[in-house]
C-alpha positions in Angstrom: 1.9 12.6 3.8 2.3 11.2 0.3 2.8 7.5 -0.5 3.6 5.6 -3.7 1.1 2.8 -4.3 1.0 0.0 -6.8 -2.3 -1.0 -8.4 -2.6 -4.0 -10.6 -5.3 -6.3 -11.9 -5.2 -9.9 -10.7 -6.2 -13.1 -12.5 -9.8 -12.7 -11.3 -10.1 -9.1 -12.6 -10.0 -7.5 -9.2 -7.6 -4.5 -8.8 -5.1 -4.9 -6.0 -3.5 -1.8 -4.3 -0.4 -2.0 -2.2 1.6 0.5 -0.3 5.1 -1.0 0.1 6.2 1.7 2.5 3.8 0.2 5.1 4.2 -3.5 5.7 0.9 -5.4 5.1 -0.9 -2.4 3.8 -3.0 -3.8 1.0 -6.5 -3.3 -0.3 -8.6 -4.0 -3.4 -11.5 -2.8 -5.6 -13.5 -3.7 -8.6 -12.1 -0.7 -10.5 -8.8 1.1 -10.3 -10.4 4.2 -8.8 -12.2 2.1 -6.2 -8.9 0.3 -5.3 -7.1 3.7 -5.0 -9.8 5.0 -2.7 -9.7 1.9 -0.6 -5.9 2.0 -0.3 -6.1 5.5 1.0 -8.4 4.3 3.8 -6.1 1.3 4.5 -3.1 3.6 4.7 -4.9 5.8 7.3 -5.9 2.7 9.3 -2.4 1.1 9.1 -0.7 4.4 10.2 -3.1 4.7 13.2 -2.4 1.2 14.3 1.3 1.5 13.9 1.3 4.8 15.9 -0.8 3.3 18.6 1.6 0.4 19.0 4.6 2.7 19.0 6.0 1.3 15.7 7.7 3.3 13.1 5.1 4.5 10.6 6.9 3.4 7.5 9.9 1.2 6.6 13.1 2.3 5.0 13.1 1.9 1.3 16.1 1.9 -1.0 16.7 1.7 -4.7 19.2 -1.0 -5.7 20.6 -1.9 -9.0 20.5 -5.5 -10.2 22.5 -6.7 -13.3 20.5 -8.9 -15.6 
């Protein structure tokens, strides 16, 4: 499976990685590559737990337009 992840640097310099398709699936690292590797592991673990609990693996995502 392929997932879109967001990686950004927080105010302490740590890189945060999130997979918005899986609720609560977040990891971090000292570098972007480390955060990316860690989120891959987190995705695997989150999917395993959700499957074990009989939950849908991902949530529905939609694109919406907001006028600004």
